[in-house]
PATOR-555583 format. One record per residue (C-alpha): x, y, z; residue in one letter. Coordinates in nm, 2 decimals. Each point is the difference from the previous one (the first is absolute). Layout:
((X Y Z) "A")
...
***
This chain:
((5.08 18.61 5.96) "M")
((-0.09 -0.09 0.36) "P")
((-0.35 -0.07 0.10) "K")
((-0.19 0.22 0.24) "K")
((-0.05 -0.14 0.35) "P")
((-0.32 -0.21 0.03) "G")
((-0.04 -0.08 -0.37) "T")
((0.09 -0.37 0.02) "N")
((-0.30 -0.23 -0.07) "P")
((-0.15 -0.14 0.31) "K")
((0.02 -0.38 0.04) "G")
((0.32 -0.04 -0.20) "E")
((0.18 -0.13 0.30) "F")
((-0.09 -0.17 0.32) "A")
((0.21 0.07 0.31) "F")
((0.12 -0.26 0.25) "F")
((0.18 0.01 0.34) "N")
((0.26 -0.28 0.02) "V")
((0.13 -0.15 0.32) "V")
((0.33 -0.20 -0.02) "Y")
((0.12 -0.29 0.22) "E")
((0.25 0.22 0.18) "D")
((-0.28 0.23 0.12) "G")
((0.06 0.29 -0.24) "S")
((-0.28 0.15 -0.20) "Q")
((-0.04 0.18 -0.33) "K")
((-0.31 0.21 -0.06) "S")
((-0.19 0.08 -0.32) "N")
((0.18 -0.24 -0.24) "R")
((-0.16 0.05 -0.35) "R")
((-0.13 -0.29 -0.19) "V")
((-0.17 0.04 -0.34) "P")
((-0.38 -0.05 0.04) "A")
((-0.02 -0.22 -0.31) "E")
((0.19 -0.28 0.18) "L")
((-0.26 -0.02 0.28) "L")
((-0.35 -0.13 0.02) "G")
((-0.14 -0.32 -0.15) "G")
((0.02 -0.32 0.18) "L")
((0.34 0.07 0.15) "D")
((-0.11 0.33 0.16) "G")
((0.30 0.18 0.14) "D")
((0.24 -0.29 0.00) "E")
((0.18 0.11 -0.33) "P")
((0.11 0.31 0.19) "A")
((0.23 -0.22 0.21) "R")
((0.19 -0.12 -0.31) "G")
((0.02 0.35 -0.14) "Y")
((0.14 0.14 0.32) "I")
((0.24 -0.29 0.04) "M")
((0.14 0.08 -0.35) "E")
((0.03 0.37 0.09) "Q")
((0.19 -0.10 0.32) "D")
((0.23 -0.23 -0.20) "R")
((0.09 0.28 -0.24) "E")
((0.06 0.25 0.28) "I")
((0.22 -0.25 0.19) "A")
((0.20 -0.07 -0.31) "E")
((0.07 0.37 -0.05) "K")
((0.07 0.08 0.36) "S")
((0.21 -0.32 0.08) "G")
((-0.22 -0.09 0.30) "R")
((-0.17 -0.33 0.05) "P")
((-0.37 -0.05 -0.10) "V")
((-0.23 0.01 0.31) "L")
((-0.27 -0.26 0.03) "A")
((-0.36 0.14 0.00) "I")
((-0.20 -0.09 0.31) "K")
((-0.33 0.16 -0.11) "S")
((-0.15 0.25 -0.24) "I")
((-0.32 0.20 0.05) "A")
((-0.17 0.24 -0.24) "R")
((0.00 0.36 0.12) "V")
((-0.35 0.09 0.12) "G")
((-0.13 -0.35 0.01) "A")
((-0.20 -0.10 0.31) "K")
((0.17 -0.25 0.23) "K")
((-0.19 -0.33 0.05) "K")
***
């Protein structure tokens, strides 16, 4: 049975904007919150997103794009 909108637990995922080397951007990429934090901070998100990109490229037959930068959605810029 489908869930009602707005019933997902808050904090289950963190969202990231990803900029690729070719200048393209993907917004609101979901990363499980349990991968983040600790001494590495948001760095594990890069590996998780790279793995997602690899799977997507495999299915679509397109090459994997290199990630230039990632930024958490809503994070203040330094």
